[in-house]
C-alpha beads as a LAMMPS data file, in Angstrom:
LAMMPS data file: protein, C-alpha beads

403 atoms
402 bonds

1 atom types
1 bond types

-500.0 500.0 xlo xhi
-500.0 500.0 ylo yhi
-500.0 500.0 zlo zhi

Masses

1 110.0

Atoms # bond

1 1 1 -359.092 -32.267 -104.055
2 1 1 -357.787 -29.342 -106.021
3 1 1 -358.466 -25.895 -104.573
4 1 1 -361.002 -25.051 -107.302
5 1 1 -362.953 -28.213 -106.527
6 1 1 -362.837 -27.546 -102.772
7 1 1 -364.091 -24.006 -103.371
8 1 1 -366.910 -25.351 -105.556
9 1 1 -367.921 -27.882 -102.884
10 1 1 -367.999 -25.181 -100.192
11 1 1 -369.900 -22.808 -102.498
12 1 1 -372.467 -25.517 -103.277
13 1 1 -372.877 -26.358 -99.593
14 1 1 -373.314 -22.650 -98.844
15 1 1 -376.120 -22.442 -101.413
16 1 1 -377.793 -25.540 -99.951
17 1 1 -377.572 -24.491 -96.303
18 1 1 -378.355 -20.781 -96.707
19 1 1 -381.156 -21.386 -99.191
20 1 1 -382.652 -24.190 -97.105
21 1 1 -382.441 -22.069 -93.940
22 1 1 -384.291 -19.158 -95.563
23 1 1 -386.937 -21.278 -97.269
24 1 1 -387.208 -23.485 -94.176
25 1 1 -388.066 -20.433 -92.056
26 1 1 -390.671 -19.352 -94.620
27 1 1 -392.028 -22.910 -94.682
28 1 1 -392.353 -22.935 -90.891
29 1 1 -394.432 -19.739 -90.863
30 1 1 -396.604 -21.146 -93.663
31 1 1 -397.120 -24.349 -91.619
32 1 1 -395.475 -26.495 -94.286
33 1 1 -393.172 -29.560 -94.029
34 1 1 -389.488 -28.675 -94.257
35 1 1 -388.701 -31.257 -96.918
36 1 1 -390.874 -29.240 -99.347
37 1 1 -388.653 -26.219 -98.624
38 1 1 -385.518 -28.258 -99.338
39 1 1 -386.880 -29.492 -102.662
40 1 1 -387.973 -25.983 -103.691
41 1 1 -384.495 -24.722 -102.799
42 1 1 -383.016 -27.399 -105.079
43 1 1 -385.408 -26.449 -107.890
44 1 1 -384.467 -22.769 -107.650
45 1 1 -380.728 -23.243 -107.206
46 1 1 -380.298 -26.264 -109.487
47 1 1 -378.949 -26.276 -113.033
48 1 1 -382.484 -25.994 -114.463
49 1 1 -383.720 -23.399 -111.988
50 1 1 -383.578 -19.648 -111.577
51 1 1 -379.986 -19.637 -110.357
52 1 1 -376.953 -21.276 -111.925
53 1 1 -374.406 -23.289 -109.973
54 1 1 -372.023 -23.068 -112.917
55 1 1 -371.047 -19.420 -113.195
56 1 1 -368.195 -19.644 -115.670
57 1 1 -366.641 -21.955 -118.226
58 1 1 -363.535 -22.451 -116.131
59 1 1 -365.575 -23.766 -113.200
60 1 1 -367.413 -26.557 -115.004
61 1 1 -365.058 -29.356 -113.961
62 1 1 -364.943 -28.328 -110.301
63 1 1 -368.703 -27.827 -110.222
64 1 1 -369.254 -31.326 -111.620
65 1 1 -367.054 -32.644 -108.821
66 1 1 -369.031 -30.601 -106.299
67 1 1 -372.286 -32.015 -107.625
68 1 1 -370.838 -35.536 -107.341
69 1 1 -370.010 -34.747 -103.714
70 1 1 -373.562 -33.540 -103.060
71 1 1 -374.960 -36.675 -104.703
72 1 1 -372.823 -38.893 -102.475
73 1 1 -373.816 -36.895 -99.401
74 1 1 -377.492 -37.157 -100.354
75 1 1 -377.117 -40.939 -100.577
76 1 1 -375.963 -40.833 -96.951
77 1 1 -379.182 -39.017 -96.102
78 1 1 -381.219 -41.863 -97.536
79 1 1 -379.067 -44.402 -95.674
80 1 1 -379.587 -42.648 -92.318
81 1 1 -383.309 -42.278 -93.027
82 1 1 -383.681 -46.030 -93.562
83 1 1 -381.558 -46.800 -90.485
84 1 1 -383.831 -44.638 -88.319
85 1 1 -386.976 -46.154 -89.820
86 1 1 -385.615 -49.547 -88.804
87 1 1 -384.761 -48.347 -85.283
88 1 1 -388.381 -47.427 -84.547
89 1 1 -389.709 -50.686 -85.999
90 1 1 -390.165 -52.494 -82.702
91 1 1 -392.258 -55.485 -83.712
92 1 1 -393.247 -56.196 -80.108
93 1 1 -394.992 -52.802 -79.997
94 1 1 -397.108 -53.790 -82.998
95 1 1 -398.412 -57.120 -81.734
96 1 1 -401.744 -55.748 -80.504
97 1 1 -402.562 -53.841 -83.699
98 1 1 -400.735 -55.804 -86.389
99 1 1 -403.943 -57.503 -87.564
100 1 1 -406.041 -54.342 -88.074
101 1 1 -403.020 -52.403 -89.368
102 1 1 -402.343 -55.107 -91.953
103 1 1 -405.959 -55.057 -93.149
104 1 1 -405.903 -51.263 -93.485
105 1 1 -402.472 -51.128 -95.119
106 1 1 -403.110 -53.858 -97.681
107 1 1 -406.723 -52.879 -98.352
108 1 1 -405.970 -49.190 -98.849
109 1 1 -402.855 -50.104 -100.823
110 1 1 -404.886 -52.191 -103.275
111 1 1 -407.478 -49.430 -103.763
112 1 1 -404.894 -46.689 -104.175
113 1 1 -402.743 -48.752 -106.521
114 1 1 -405.763 -49.201 -108.781
115 1 1 -406.643 -45.504 -108.625
116 1 1 -403.054 -44.433 -109.312
117 1 1 -402.764 -46.886 -112.174
118 1 1 -405.955 -45.567 -113.752
119 1 1 -404.904 -41.930 -113.335
120 1 1 -401.475 -42.633 -114.821
121 1 1 -402.956 -44.307 -117.887
122 1 1 -405.566 -41.564 -118.290
123 1 1 -403.053 -38.717 -118.232
124 1 1 -400.003 -40.267 -119.919
125 1 1 -400.967 -43.529 -121.625
126 1 1 -397.665 -44.957 -120.378
127 1 1 -397.777 -48.232 -118.473
128 1 1 -394.430 -47.473 -116.792
129 1 1 -395.648 -44.109 -115.487
130 1 1 -399.000 -45.614 -114.485
131 1 1 -397.362 -48.484 -112.577
132 1 1 -395.009 -46.141 -110.715
133 1 1 -397.878 -43.768 -109.870
134 1 1 -399.976 -46.696 -108.658
135 1 1 -397.152 -47.895 -106.418
136 1 1 -396.266 -44.523 -104.896
137 1 1 -399.930 -43.627 -104.293
138 1 1 -400.032 -46.474 -101.747
139 1 1 -397.723 -44.771 -99.248
140 1 1 -398.190 -41.959 -96.706
141 1 1 -395.462 -39.741 -95.275
142 1 1 -393.941 -41.048 -92.039
143 1 1 -391.995 -37.817 -91.526
144 1 1 -395.034 -35.606 -92.058
145 1 1 -397.515 -37.651 -90.008
146 1 1 -395.117 -37.901 -87.051
147 1 1 -394.244 -34.189 -87.344
148 1 1 -397.924 -33.188 -87.166
149 1 1 -398.806 -35.504 -84.267
150 1 1 -398.318 -33.947 -80.811
151 1 1 -395.787 -35.937 -78.797
152 1 1 -398.370 -37.132 -76.250
153 1 1 -400.755 -38.321 -78.963
154 1 1 -397.912 -39.938 -80.904
155 1 1 -397.028 -42.250 -78.012
156 1 1 -400.233 -42.631 -75.998
157 1 1 -403.352 -41.942 -78.057
158 1 1 -405.300 -44.412 -80.222
159 1 1 -404.842 -42.086 -83.224
160 1 1 -401.085 -42.174 -82.836
161 1 1 -401.096 -45.937 -82.409
162 1 1 -403.143 -46.729 -85.522
163 1 1 -401.279 -44.187 -87.669
164 1 1 -397.859 -45.447 -86.641
165 1 1 -398.924 -49.065 -87.132
166 1 1 -400.014 -48.384 -90.707
167 1 1 -396.942 -46.249 -91.430
168 1 1 -394.533 -48.930 -90.242
169 1 1 -396.144 -51.547 -92.475
170 1 1 -396.118 -49.084 -95.386
171 1 1 -392.422 -48.418 -94.789
172 1 1 -391.756 -52.154 -94.959
173 1 1 -393.618 -52.343 -98.281
174 1 1 -391.675 -49.343 -99.587
175 1 1 -388.389 -51.035 -98.706
176 1 1 -389.482 -54.159 -100.598
177 1 1 -390.478 -52.045 -103.618
178 1 1 -387.077 -50.340 -103.698
179 1 1 -385.365 -53.715 -103.443
180 1 1 -387.535 -55.080 -106.281
181 1 1 -386.794 -52.121 -108.565
182 1 1 -383.080 -52.533 -108.044
183 1 1 -383.066 -56.308 -108.556
184 1 1 -385.372 -56.195 -111.592
185 1 1 -383.079 -53.673 -113.252
186 1 1 -379.871 -55.524 -112.552
187 1 1 -380.957 -58.996 -113.582
188 1 1 -383.918 -58.420 -115.900
189 1 1 -386.342 -60.449 -113.735
190 1 1 -384.173 -63.564 -113.728
191 1 1 -385.959 -66.075 -111.448
192 1 1 -382.671 -67.643 -110.382
193 1 1 -381.248 -64.270 -109.430
194 1 1 -384.394 -63.299 -107.507
195 1 1 -384.240 -66.568 -105.591
196 1 1 -380.579 -66.018 -104.751
197 1 1 -381.291 -62.427 -103.750
198 1 1 -384.107 -63.441 -101.409
199 1 1 -381.866 -66.131 -99.919
200 1 1 -379.041 -63.667 -99.336
201 1 1 -381.455 -61.182 -97.812
202 1 1 -382.874 -63.820 -95.450
203 1 1 -379.357 -64.904 -94.463
204 1 1 -378.407 -61.280 -93.791
205 1 1 -381.470 -60.783 -91.569
206 1 1 -380.759 -63.974 -89.598
207 1 1 -377.073 -63.069 -89.208
208 1 1 -377.968 -59.559 -88.047
209 1 1 -380.406 -60.850 -85.414
210 1 1 -377.942 -63.481 -84.131
211 1 1 -375.005 -61.061 -83.954
212 1 1 -377.115 -58.399 -82.239
213 1 1 -378.569 -60.806 -79.695
214 1 1 -375.386 -62.707 -78.812
215 1 1 -372.696 -60.093 -79.352
216 1 1 -373.725 -56.527 -80.044
217 1 1 -376.270 -56.246 -77.205
218 1 1 -373.618 -57.480 -74.748
219 1 1 -371.127 -54.920 -76.069
220 1 1 -373.650 -52.078 -75.870
221 1 1 -374.502 -53.012 -72.268
222 1 1 -370.799 -52.921 -71.348
223 1 1 -370.210 -49.439 -72.779
224 1 1 -373.573 -47.826 -71.957
225 1 1 -371.871 -45.276 -69.680
226 1 1 -369.868 -43.913 -72.616
227 1 1 -372.303 -42.025 -74.882
228 1 1 -369.738 -41.204 -77.557
229 1 1 -368.733 -44.854 -77.888
230 1 1 -372.388 -45.965 -78.000
231 1 1 -373.004 -43.573 -80.846
232 1 1 -369.964 -44.751 -82.813
233 1 1 -370.838 -48.424 -82.289
234 1 1 -374.374 -47.768 -83.503
235 1 1 -373.081 -46.046 -86.630
236 1 1 -370.498 -48.792 -87.121
237 1 1 -373.249 -51.419 -87.032
238 1 1 -375.272 -49.431 -89.562
239 1 1 -372.397 -49.058 -92.022
240 1 1 -371.171 -52.632 -91.535
241 1 1 -374.526 -54.117 -92.568
242 1 1 -374.866 -51.508 -95.325
243 1 1 -371.592 -52.626 -96.890
244 1 1 -372.391 -56.338 -96.511
245 1 1 -375.792 -55.750 -98.123
246 1 1 -374.142 -53.854 -100.963
247 1 1 -371.775 -56.763 -101.612
248 1 1 -374.787 -59.116 -101.623
249 1 1 -376.462 -56.909 -104.216
250 1 1 -379.452 -55.705 -102.184
251 1 1 -378.147 -52.171 -101.685
252 1 1 -376.695 -50.218 -98.775
253 1 1 -380.048 -48.700 -97.821
254 1 1 -381.597 -52.126 -97.229
255 1 1 -378.616 -53.098 -95.090
256 1 1 -379.003 -49.928 -93.013
257 1 1 -382.697 -50.706 -92.558
258 1 1 -381.911 -54.251 -91.372
259 1 1 -379.321 -52.831 -88.965
260 1 1 -381.969 -50.563 -87.488
261 1 1 -384.599 -53.308 -87.192
262 1 1 -382.157 -55.658 -85.449
263 1 1 -381.417 -52.956 -82.849
264 1 1 -385.027 -51.832 -82.374
265 1 1 -385.794 -54.173 -79.467
266 1 1 -382.655 -53.060 -77.581
267 1 1 -383.351 -50.373 -74.937
268 1 1 -380.392 -48.422 -76.300
269 1 1 -382.112 -47.980 -79.687
270 1 1 -383.937 -44.820 -78.521
271 1 1 -380.675 -43.199 -77.463
272 1 1 -378.931 -44.084 -80.727
273 1 1 -381.863 -42.831 -82.787
274 1 1 -381.844 -39.504 -80.938
275 1 1 -378.135 -39.073 -81.646
276 1 1 -378.423 -40.084 -85.304
277 1 1 -381.309 -37.670 -86.004
278 1 1 -379.089 -34.555 -86.412
279 1 1 -376.883 -36.449 -88.882
280 1 1 -379.946 -37.649 -90.751
281 1 1 -381.437 -34.159 -90.803
282 1 1 -378.290 -32.642 -92.303
283 1 1 -377.805 -35.252 -94.981
284 1 1 -381.515 -35.460 -95.750
285 1 1 -381.384 -31.747 -96.581
286 1 1 -378.753 -32.598 -99.190
287 1 1 -380.837 -35.507 -100.476
288 1 1 -383.998 -33.488 -101.056
289 1 1 -382.013 -30.508 -102.389
290 1 1 -380.336 -32.796 -104.926
291 1 1 -383.734 -34.256 -105.787
292 1 1 -385.115 -30.771 -106.401
293 1 1 -382.077 -29.790 -108.456
294 1 1 -383.048 -32.465 -110.990
295 1 1 -386.360 -30.704 -111.682
296 1 1 -386.535 -28.756 -114.938
297 1 1 -388.873 -25.786 -114.392
298 1 1 -390.021 -25.938 -118.002
299 1 1 -391.031 -29.590 -117.515
300 1 1 -392.700 -28.804 -114.179
301 1 1 -394.846 -26.098 -115.777
302 1 1 -395.830 -28.527 -118.524
303 1 1 -397.027 -31.207 -116.079
304 1 1 -398.605 -28.890 -113.509
305 1 1 -402.219 -29.380 -114.647
306 1 1 -402.198 -33.201 -114.733
307 1 1 -400.255 -33.216 -111.454
308 1 1 -402.910 -30.982 -109.865
309 1 1 -405.691 -33.240 -111.165
310 1 1 -403.936 -36.327 -109.773
311 1 1 -403.466 -34.525 -106.456
312 1 1 -407.169 -33.677 -106.140
313 1 1 -408.202 -37.214 -107.098
314 1 1 -405.887 -38.846 -104.572
315 1 1 -406.778 -36.367 -101.839
316 1 1 -410.433 -37.306 -102.380
317 1 1 -409.997 -41.082 -102.588
318 1 1 -407.217 -41.689 -100.075
319 1 1 -409.017 -40.449 -96.923
320 1 1 -412.202 -42.267 -97.956
321 1 1 -410.307 -45.530 -98.428
322 1 1 -408.569 -45.243 -95.055
323 1 1 -411.770 -44.158 -93.296
324 1 1 -413.749 -47.108 -94.644
325 1 1 -411.060 -49.617 -93.692
326 1 1 -410.516 -48.154 -90.221
327 1 1 -414.271 -48.443 -89.636
328 1 1 -414.182 -52.005 -90.974
329 1 1 -411.563 -52.911 -88.357
330 1 1 -413.731 -51.503 -85.573
331 1 1 -412.337 -48.009 -85.032
332 1 1 -414.879 -45.332 -83.967
333 1 1 -415.869 -42.714 -86.585
334 1 1 -413.967 -39.816 -84.993
335 1 1 -410.695 -41.717 -84.731
336 1 1 -411.114 -43.229 -88.199
337 1 1 -411.748 -39.811 -89.736
338 1 1 -408.772 -38.130 -88.075
339 1 1 -406.371 -40.977 -88.901
340 1 1 -407.602 -40.997 -92.523
341 1 1 -406.914 -37.271 -92.918
342 1 1 -403.483 -37.543 -91.313
343 1 1 -402.568 -40.326 -93.794
344 1 1 -403.970 -38.548 -96.869
345 1 1 -400.693 -37.448 -98.506
346 1 1 -398.050 -39.278 -100.519
347 1 1 -394.728 -40.176 -98.921
348 1 1 -391.099 -39.144 -98.950
349 1 1 -390.579 -42.768 -99.973
350 1 1 -392.758 -41.995 -102.999
351 1 1 -390.193 -39.385 -104.024
352 1 1 -387.353 -41.862 -103.457
353 1 1 -389.084 -44.589 -105.498
354 1 1 -389.633 -42.172 -108.409
355 1 1 -386.000 -41.092 -108.136
356 1 1 -384.914 -44.742 -108.382
357 1 1 -387.371 -45.557 -111.178
358 1 1 -385.943 -43.004 -113.635
359 1 1 -382.577 -44.734 -114.211
360 1 1 -383.580 -48.255 -113.132
361 1 1 -387.084 -48.697 -114.558
362 1 1 -387.019 -46.347 -117.529
363 1 1 -389.507 -43.823 -116.128
364 1 1 -389.601 -40.745 -118.388
365 1 1 -388.555 -37.321 -117.139
366 1 1 -392.033 -35.899 -117.732
367 1 1 -393.661 -38.799 -115.908
368 1 1 -391.272 -38.486 -112.966
369 1 1 -391.852 -34.723 -112.725
370 1 1 -395.629 -35.171 -112.837
371 1 1 -395.620 -37.735 -110.027
372 1 1 -393.156 -35.768 -107.888
373 1 1 -395.117 -32.529 -108.257
374 1 1 -398.324 -34.377 -107.328
375 1 1 -396.542 -35.843 -104.305
376 1 1 -395.430 -32.406 -103.113
377 1 1 -398.898 -30.941 -103.657
378 1 1 -400.515 -33.689 -101.552
379 1 1 -398.038 -32.919 -98.764
380 1 1 -398.869 -29.202 -98.886
381 1 1 -402.656 -29.691 -98.965
382 1 1 -402.742 -32.412 -96.317
383 1 1 -400.614 -30.276 -93.975
384 1 1 -403.095 -27.412 -94.156
385 1 1 -405.969 -29.877 -93.709
386 1 1 -404.432 -31.251 -90.503
387 1 1 -403.245 -27.967 -88.943
388 1 1 -406.613 -26.281 -89.536
389 1 1 -408.701 -29.127 -88.108
390 1 1 -406.741 -31.319 -85.679
391 1 1 -404.329 -31.013 -82.762
392 1 1 -400.831 -30.318 -84.046
393 1 1 -397.605 -28.533 -83.067
394 1 1 -398.139 -26.326 -86.152
395 1 1 -401.867 -25.675 -85.629
396 1 1 -403.108 -22.165 -86.469
397 1 1 -405.837 -22.229 -83.794
398 1 1 -404.362 -21.925 -80.291
399 1 1 -406.980 -24.377 -79.025
400 1 1 -405.559 -27.041 -81.342
401 1 1 -401.892 -26.200 -80.827
402 1 1 -400.180 -28.991 -78.895
403 1 1 -396.457 -29.700 -78.767

Bonds

1 1 1 2
2 1 2 3
3 1 3 4
4 1 4 5
5 1 5 6
6 1 6 7
7 1 7 8
8 1 8 9
9 1 9 10
10 1 10 11
11 1 11 12
12 1 12 13
13 1 13 14
14 1 14 15
15 1 15 16
16 1 16 17
17 1 17 18
18 1 18 19
19 1 19 20
20 1 20 21
21 1 21 22
22 1 22 23
23 1 23 24
24 1 24 25
25 1 25 26
26 1 26 27
27 1 27 28
28 1 28 29
29 1 29 30
30 1 30 31
31 1 31 32
32 1 32 33
33 1 33 34
34 1 34 35
35 1 35 36
36 1 36 37
37 1 37 38
38 1 38 39
39 1 39 40
40 1 40 41
41 1 41 42
42 1 42 43
43 1 43 44
44 1 44 45
45 1 45 46
46 1 46 47
47 1 47 48
48 1 48 49
49 1 49 50
50 1 50 51
51 1 51 52
52 1 52 53
53 1 53 54
54 1 54 55
55 1 55 56
56 1 56 57
57 1 57 58
58 1 58 59
59 1 59 60
60 1 60 61
61 1 61 62
62 1 62 63
63 1 63 64
64 1 64 65
65 1 65 66
66 1 66 67
67 1 67 68
68 1 68 69
69 1 69 70
70 1 70 71
71 1 71 72
72 1 72 73
73 1 73 74
74 1 74 75
75 1 75 76
76 1 76 77
77 1 77 78
78 1 78 79
79 1 79 80
80 1 80 81
81 1 81 82
82 1 82 83
83 1 83 84
84 1 84 85
85 1 85 86
86 1 86 87
87 1 87 88
88 1 88 89
89 1 89 90
90 1 90 91
91 1 91 92
92 1 92 93
93 1 93 94
94 1 94 95
95 1 95 96
96 1 96 97
97 1 97 98
98 1 98 99
99 1 99 100
100 1 100 101
101 1 101 102
102 1 102 103
103 1 103 104
104 1 104 105
105 1 105 106
106 1 106 107
107 1 107 108
108 1 108 109
109 1 109 110
110 1 110 111
111 1 111 112
112 1 112 113
113 1 113 114
114 1 114 115
115 1 115 116
116 1 116 117
117 1 117 118
118 1 118 119
119 1 119 120
120 1 120 121
121 1 121 122
122 1 122 123
123 1 123 124
124 1 124 125
125 1 125 126
126 1 126 127
127 1 127 128
128 1 128 129
129 1 129 130
130 1 130 131
131 1 131 132
132 1 132 133
133 1 133 134
134 1 134 135
135 1 135 136
136 1 136 137
137 1 137 138
138 1 138 139
139 1 139 140
140 1 140 141
141 1 141 142
142 1 142 143
143 1 143 144
144 1 144 145
145 1 145 146
146 1 146 147
147 1 147 148
148 1 148 149
149 1 149 150
150 1 150 151
151 1 151 152
152 1 152 153
153 1 153 154
154 1 154 155
155 1 155 156
156 1 156 157
157 1 157 158
158 1 158 159
159 1 159 160
160 1 160 161
161 1 161 162
162 1 162 163
163 1 163 164
164 1 164 165
165 1 165 166
166 1 166 167
167 1 167 168
168 1 168 169
169 1 169 170
170 1 170 171
171 1 171 172
172 1 172 173
173 1 173 174
174 1 174 175
175 1 175 176
176 1 176 177
177 1 177 178
178 1 178 179
179 1 179 180
180 1 180 181
181 1 181 182
182 1 182 183
183 1 183 184
184 1 184 185
185 1 185 186
186 1 186 187
187 1 187 188
188 1 188 189
189 1 189 190
190 1 190 191
191 1 191 192
192 1 192 193
193 1 193 194
194 1 194 195
195 1 195 196
196 1 196 197
197 1 197 198
198 1 198 199
199 1 199 200
200 1 200 201
201 1 201 202
202 1 202 203
203 1 203 204
204 1 204 205
205 1 205 206
206 1 206 207
207 1 207 208
208 1 208 209
209 1 209 210
210 1 210 211
211 1 211 212
212 1 212 213
213 1 213 214
214 1 214 215
215 1 215 216
216 1 216 217
217 1 217 218
218 1 218 219
219 1 219 220
220 1 220 221
221 1 221 222
222 1 222 223
223 1 223 224
224 1 224 225
225 1 225 226
226 1 226 227
227 1 227 228
228 1 228 229
229 1 229 230
230 1 230 231
231 1 231 232
232 1 232 233
233 1 233 234
234 1 234 235
235 1 235 236
236 1 236 237
237 1 237 238
238 1 238 239
239 1 239 240
240 1 240 241
241 1 241 242
242 1 242 243
243 1 243 244
244 1 244 245
245 1 245 246
246 1 246 247
247 1 247 248
248 1 248 249
249 1 249 250
250 1 250 251
251 1 251 252
252 1 252 253
253 1 253 254
254 1 254 255
255 1 255 256
256 1 256 257
257 1 257 258
258 1 258 259
259 1 259 260
260 1 260 261
261 1 261 262
262 1 262 263
263 1 263 264
264 1 264 265
265 1 265 266
266 1 266 267
267 1 267 268
268 1 268 269
269 1 269 270
270 1 270 271
271 1 271 272
272 1 272 273
273 1 273 274
274 1 274 275
275 1 275 276
276 1 276 277
277 1 277 278
278 1 278 279
279 1 279 280
280 1 280 281
281 1 281 282
282 1 282 283
283 1 283 284
284 1 284 285
285 1 285 286
286 1 286 287
287 1 287 288
288 1 288 289
289 1 289 290
290 1 290 291
291 1 291 292
292 1 292 293
293 1 293 294
294 1 294 295
295 1 295 296
296 1 296 297
297 1 297 298
298 1 298 299
299 1 299 300
300 1 300 301
301 1 301 302
302 1 302 303
303 1 303 304
304 1 304 305
305 1 305 306
306 1 306 307
307 1 307 308
308 1 308 309
309 1 309 310
310 1 310 311
311 1 311 312
312 1 312 313
313 1 313 314
314 1 314 315
315 1 315 316
316 1 316 317
317 1 317 318
318 1 318 319
319 1 319 320
320 1 320 321
321 1 321 322
322 1 322 323
323 1 323 324
324 1 324 325
325 1 325 326
326 1 326 327
327 1 327 328
328 1 328 329
329 1 329 330
330 1 330 331
331 1 331 332
332 1 332 333
333 1 333 334
334 1 334 335
335 1 335 336
336 1 336 337
337 1 337 338
338 1 338 339
339 1 339 340
340 1 340 341
341 1 341 342
342 1 342 343
343 1 343 344
344 1 344 345
345 1 345 346
346 1 346 347
347 1 347 348
348 1 348 349
349 1 349 350
350 1 350 351
351 1 351 352
352 1 352 353
353 1 353 354
354 1 354 355
355 1 355 356
356 1 356 357
357 1 357 358
358 1 358 359
359 1 359 360
360 1 360 361
361 1 361 362
362 1 362 363
363 1 363 364
364 1 364 365
365 1 365 366
366 1 366 367
367 1 367 368
368 1 368 369
369 1 369 370
370 1 370 371
371 1 371 372
372 1 372 373
373 1 373 374
374 1 374 375
375 1 375 376
376 1 376 377
377 1 377 378
378 1 378 379
379 1 379 380
380 1 380 381
381 1 381 382
382 1 382 383
383 1 383 384
384 1 384 385
385 1 385 386
386 1 386 387
387 1 387 388
388 1 388 389
389 1 389 390
390 1 390 391
391 1 391 392
392 1 392 393
393 1 393 394
394 1 394 395
395 1 395 396
396 1 396 397
397 1 397 398
398 1 398 399
399 1 399 400
400 1 400 401
401 1 401 402
402 1 402 403
């Protein structure tokens, strides 16, 4: 890189890290999820925000290169996020609750898709926007729900079990949606291509399971006393499947997810996930900052009212849908009510799906901004709902505060 480009990259990283640190601290004291702080930082510091990354005509070229670097780094954040989601997807852990979790996930998904579709048509009249809103309304935030569950309740309590079961199934659906968006865009719904894509995906899954069971697990057992080597092998496995998946046309993120799932049953998966988390956290900051930097404040102001209306509608319907379905599957009222509230927001995957749908599905800028603002508002409101009423590491009431 030329010195001007290097300086621009460092300057951009400084804005991201310093801004995210300041807003992250404010977010913590306001009991808000950190990813909201990262997005707000991107909105304020982005090309459409209050600050300007391009400060002079002579710096345009280097700044474009710096932005390209940030975009690439943010893609790594998404890759690590999907790898970690796969690592915690231990299917053996879900055997006892997979039936009820499937009923709740699919039932609530159908209701929320219909509600989102209706709201999208009512406020925009666009079928594309309505379809995307219907899809993203189906998902709840894995990061936020896990963050607001005390560690003991996350692993041992019925609330933690039912929430995590639903979230894992939702994450699987979100992965399939992202794969569908990509394939539909690239091949215009060609049945032959979809068949080939599904075949390649199945072959990749089978190959990953076979290699992990008969080769990788043996290697990991042999080097388990060398933490640094374990970490590198885990990352190598992630990137190897990501590149193979990219060559097959399903995308690096899907490959990283498959890599995580194939390792999930291995006892070493917990160690690898703990070591990958700091990497994920750093790059996910860049991902959500870059996402926020794409927001145009003028557009955001224009869609704020419909976004607020969508937020209130979803925050009313979503807990009711989950509560009714949890009760239908035999959960007691108290557990069903708490789990429903904890799952009442939209997901970080909702933001990712909208981000993908703009270039790949033709979603308009106004429609994307409306959905993303609604997503952020549901995260903010649901966080306050949980920390004011239920046990949480961020609870305001000392009686409810549990780490």
